[in-house]
N, C-alpha and C positions, 0 to 999 in steps of 0.2 A: 799537513797541519791545517786545521780548520780555522778560518778567519772569523772569529766570533764578533768582531766589531761590525762587520758588514751585515751580519745576522741581526744584531741589536738595532742597527740603523733602519732596516726594513721593518722589523717588528714594531719599532717606535713609530714609524710612518703609518703602519696599519692601525695602531692604537689612536693616532691622531684622527685618521679617517673615521674610526669607530665613534670617537667622541663627537665628531661633527654630525654623524648620522643620528646620534642620540638626540641632538637638538631638534631634529625634524618632528619629534613628537610634541614639542612645546606648544606650537599653535593650536593643536587639538586639545591639549590640556587647558589652555586659556579659553578656547571657545566653549568647551563643555564644562568649564569651571570645576575640573576634577582636582584632587588634592595631591597631584604628582608633579606639579610644576617645578618646585625647588629640588625635588629628588632628581628629576631629569637634568636640571641645570647643574647641580652639584656633581652628579655622576659624569656628565659630559665633560665638564671642566677638569675633573680629577683624572679621568681616563686620558684625555688629550694631553694634560700636563705630564703625566707619567710617560706617555709616548714621546713628547717633546724632549724630556730629559734623556731618554734612551737614544733618541736621534742625535741630540747635541753631543752626547758622550762619544759617539762614533764620528763626529764631524772631523773632516780632514783625512779620514781613512779612504784611500783610493784603491784598496785591494779589489781585484776583479771578483765578481760573484761567480763562483764555479758551480758545477753540477751538484757537488756534495752539499754546499751551503744552500743551494736551491731546495733540495729535499728537506733540509732541517727547517728552513724558513716556512715552507708550506705546512709541514707536519706540526711544527710548534705554533705557527700562526693561528690555525683553527682552534687550538687549545687555549692560547692566550686570549683570543677574541671572545671565546665562550666564558672563560674565567672572569674577565672584566665585564662582559656583557650581562652577566647575571647580577651584578652589583645593584642596579636600580630596583630590581624586584625585591631584594632582601632589605635594602634600606627603607623602602616604602612599607614593607610588611605584607604585601599582597601574596608573596610567596616567602614565608618566613624562614623556611629551611634552605640553606645554601645548596644542599644536595639537590633538592627539587628545582631550585632556580637554575643551577648549572645544567641539569638534565633538560629543562625547558629551553635553555639558550643553545646548548649543543644541538638539540633537536631542531632548533630554528636555523642555525648556521649551516648545518648539514642537510637542510631541507627535508628532514625526516617527517616531522609533523606529529610525532608521538607526544602526548601531553599528559601532565599530571593535574591539570586544572579541572575543578568541578563547578566553577562559578565564573565562567568566562565573561558573561554579561556584566558582572559586578566589578570587573577589573577597571581601574582608571583608564580613561581614553588615551592619554599620552603613552602610558606604559604598554597598553594593548597595541598601539601603533608601533612602538619599538619592537614588540614581539614579532609583528608581521615584517618589520624592516629587517630583522635578522635573517629571515628567509630570503627576502629579495636580494640582500647583499650576498648571502651565501649561494644563491642560485647561479648567478653568473660568476660569482667568486670575487672576494675582495682582492685576491691575488691577481686575477685578470684585470680588475679595475686599476690596480697599481701598475700594471704593465704599461698603461697609457701615460703614466706620470714618472715612473722610475728612470727612464732614459734622461729626463730633464735633470735628475739628481746625479747623473753620471753612473747609473747602475744598469747593466744589461738585463734584459728580461727573458731571454730564451731559456735559461736554466729554470726559472720559475714556471714558465709555460710548460716545460717538459714534466716537471714534478706535479703541477696542478692538473694537467690533462694527460694522465698516464695510460690511457686506453689504447686500443688497437690502432686508431687513427687520430692524428692531431691536425685536423684541417685548418690551415691558415689561409684566410681569404686575401691576404696581402703578404708579400715577402717579408715585410718588417713586422715584428711581433707587436710593437706599439700600435701600428695602424690596425692590425687584426683585433686587438683589444678594444680600440675605439669604435670600430665598426660593429663588433659583437654587442657592445653596450648600447650603441645607437639603435640597433634592431630591438634589443631587449626593452629599452625605454619606449620605443614606438609602439610595440605590442602592449606594454603596460598601460600606456595612456589610452590606446584604442579600446582596450577591454574596460577600463574605468568609465569611459564615455558610454559604451553600450550598456553596462550594468546600471548606470544612472538612468538611461532611457528606459530600462526595464523596471525601474521603481526603487532601486537602492539609493540610500543617501550617499553623498560624496564620500563620507568617512568609511562606510561599509564597502563601497565600490573600490576605493583606492587600496584598502586593506586586502580585499579578495583578489584584486589584480596583482598586487605584490606577491601573494602566496600562490596564485595560479601560475604565473610565469616562472616562478621559482620551483614549480612542482613540489611545493612544500605542504600545503593543505591546512595551515592555520586559518581558523575562521574567527570572526567576531561573535559568533553565536555558538552556544553549547551544543545545539543540534546540528551544527555544520550547515551544509547547503540544504538540508531537509527543512530548515527554518523557512526557506523561500519556496513557496509552492508554485511560483511562476515558471511555466515551461520555457519562456523566453530567457529568463535568467539562467536556468539550468543548461539550455542549449548553448548559450554564449560561453559559459564556463567550459562546457565539453569541447567546443571548437578551440578555445585558447589552451586547454590542457593538451590537446592534440598538437597544436603549434609548439608548445613548450617541450613536448616530448620528441620533437623532430630535431635533426641536426641543424644547428643555427647557420652553418655555411650554406645549407640548402635554402634557407630563408633569404640569405643575401643574394644568391643566384636568381631565385624566383622574383624578388623585388626588382632585380635588374632586367627582368623579362626573359631570363633563360630557363624556361619551363622544362627543357630537355634534361636538365640536371636532375630533376625529380623523377622524370620518366625512366631514366637510365639507372637510378640508384636502387640497388637490390635491397638494401636495408630499409629504405623508405617504403618500397612495395610490400616487404614482409611485415613491416610495422602497421601500415594501414590495413592490409589484408587480414592480419591476425585480429585486429580490433573488430573489423566488420564481420568476419566469419563467426567469431566467438559470441559477438553480440546477437547475431541472428539465432544461433543455437540456443543461447540462454533465454532469449525472448520467447521462443517457442516453448521452452521448458517451463518457464514460470507463468506464462499467459494462461495456462490451464487452470491455475489456482488463484491468479491475480484478479480480484474483483474490479479493478480499475480499467481493464480493457487492454487492447493491443498497444495503443500509443503509449500509455503509461508503462506497460511492461517493457516496450522497446527503449523508452527514455531511461528508466531505472537500470536496465541492463547495460545500455551504452554508457551511462554515467559511471556506474560502479566499475565496469571493465576498464574504461579509459582512465579513471582515477587510479586504479591499482597498477595498471600496465605502465602508465607514465610516472608512477610513484608519487602522485600528488597527495592522495589520501583523503580527499573530500568524500562525504557520503550523503546520499539522499534517501537511502533505505538500508535496513539491517539485512545484509545478504546472508547472515547466518540463519535467519528465519525462513529462508527458501529451501531448507532441507540439507541433509548430510552431503549429498552429491555437490550441491552448490558450495558448501563450506570447504570441501576438499578442493574443488575447482579454484576458488579464490586463494586458498593456501598455495597452490601451485603457481598462481599468477604473481605471488610475491617474489618469485625467482626469475621473472621475465625481464623487467626493466625497460627503459625507453631507448632512444637511439644514441649512438655515440655522438659526442659534440652537442648534446642537449643538456638541459638542466636536470633531467631525470637521473635517477640512480639505478640500482640493480645491475644485473649481468650485462645487459644491453643486447639489442637485436643483432648487431653485427657479429657478436661472438656466437650466438645461437645459429645464425645463418651459416657462418664459416664452418662451424663444427659439424652441422648437418651435411653441408656440401662435401666436406672432407671425408665424412663417413661413407657417402655415396661414391666418391672417387675411389676410396680404398676398396669398396665392394667390387667396382668395375675392374680394378687392378687385379683382384683375386681371380676374376673370371677370365681376364685377358692379361696374363702375367708379363707378356712381352711388349705390350702396348705402352706407349708414352702418353699418359693422361694427366695433363697439368690441371691444377686447381685454379680456377679463375673467379675473380670477384670484381664486378663492375668493368669487365672486359680486360682486366689486368691479371697476370699470374701472381699467385700468392706464394711467398717464400716459405720454406719449412720453419724458419725462425718465428714467423707470425703464428703459425699453427701450434708450435711448441709453446709460445707465450699464452695462447688461448687455453690449451690443455692444462698448463700450469695454473692459470687463473681459476679454471673450473675445479681443479683438485684442491687448491687452497680454499676456495669459496665453500665447497661442500664440507671440507675438513673443519674449517672454522665454524660453520653452522652446526656441525655435529658436536664439536667440543663446547661451543657456546650453549647449546641446549642442555648438555650435561651440567655445566656450571650453573645455569639458571635453575635446573631441577634441584641442585644441592642447596639452593637458597630457600627451598620450601615451595616453589612454584610447581604446580602440577604439569605433567609432561606436555599436554596439548598446548597449554598457555606458554610454556617454555619454548616450544617449537615456533609458535607464532611470534613471540616477542623477539627472538633471535633473528628469524627470517625478515621481519619487518624492519628491524634496526639495521641489519647488514644491507638490506635493499633500499634503505631510506624511504620507506613507504608511508608508515604511520599506523593505520589500523591493521589488525591481524585477525586472529581467531580466538575463541574461548574467552578468558577473562580480560584479554587485551583486544577484543573484537571491536567492531564499529559502534557498538552501543556502550562501550566501556572506555577506560583509559588506563594510564600507568601509575596512578596515585598509590595503588596498593602494593606495588613492587618494593622490595626491601631497598635500603640505602645502598648496600653493596651491589644489588642488581641494577640499580639506576646508573651507578658509575661504570659498571661493566657494559651495560647496553649503550652508554654514551661512547665508550671506546669502540664498540662495534659500529656505531653510527659514523664515527670518524674513519674507521677502516673502509666502510662501504663508500663514503663520500669521495675518498681519495683512491678508490678502486684497488684496495689491498696493498699493492706493491710499494707505494710511497711510504706507508707506515711499516710494512714488513722489512723494507730495506733499512729503516732507522733502527729496527730491533735486532738487526743482524750484527754480531760482534765484529765481523770483518769490515763493516762500514766505518767503524771508529778507529781502525788501525791506521797508522801513518802510511 
């Protein structure tokens, strides 16, 4: 039997946190004298009040949070946060359609960065900050934040951690989940503040710097400018963002070890080496390819190549150039990058380098076993043997991922979207990237997508953010059986 009271208690707590985060936009609303002050205040109080009611209704319930409830809380949590997080945009009228507001908010919380806005600079400053805040909250995860506090309320956090981080590895930098959450958020905050300072040194205002730091560290890609980072012609600003996108796409447990002086952790980590090596090699190849026709020279070609590749691989989604203008080969190349993803344990989305690495290593091991059928050839990763269960999990993930991408493309095509755009929209939503190709490429957005298409793509964003299995488990009839 599912204990719904404990679910309502945690959902209520998350809504209280969401209401408090909405208040953070009010100082900017006051400073810039924008017309969203009372909208933010009303929305924050209303959302927090609803959360408090849910929390109090479950008061006194001492049922233990089990794994089943953990999956429900995580899956339902992202939906509820997006449903309520869209309210300020609709009340103010800057996004009058609730469908559009929900799409923008779900894209924020899942750190996808796909947008329907054609007038970003005209948005009220407080609401624009709330838009960026949804990505910062979603990057490390409201669930992970709550893990630091839930034990105080008498609720265990391991079940939420398992559902929120369902990938191949669940690196805990401390035996206690609460301590892990606190340290992860500490590192996240440290990098956010560091990037904000450097961007201000580069010439950004504090407002633009904090917004871009929020969305860089979340690998979300929301910008305060319609032209994204292309608005800023400063090489310093672009290189700072590149560095922090790379940091954000790394496993955060590696950051913890490096900050403690344990550099061997990075040297020995196969995923980290694959991640950095892939970015560098593909950047060099693309730099050579586009420098032939790029009138700006080698440095600009290198910077544009490095920025776009890092942005897509880490699933951040910022742009400084329209990569579709670089020719058909570049267009196909960037479409393929939509399926790469960042590192496990990062804020990045996508398939993740650890899965690609293990799949390739397993294929090589199987080839050697065919050549030497009597030999015992174990599959090793970071010096440890990999169990068949892990490989089976990865293969199942790939099968589901490609299958969902194929079905999703068909569904989007049936809405009237042409095939190339459907492929791009589904791939970028499932990978939580942002820009894609064709009519949803870096020079366009998702405003023209049908209402049904926006709700469907929002569902794919949620699937991708929770790495498929958390949502697929909830959709399984056997999950709901006693």
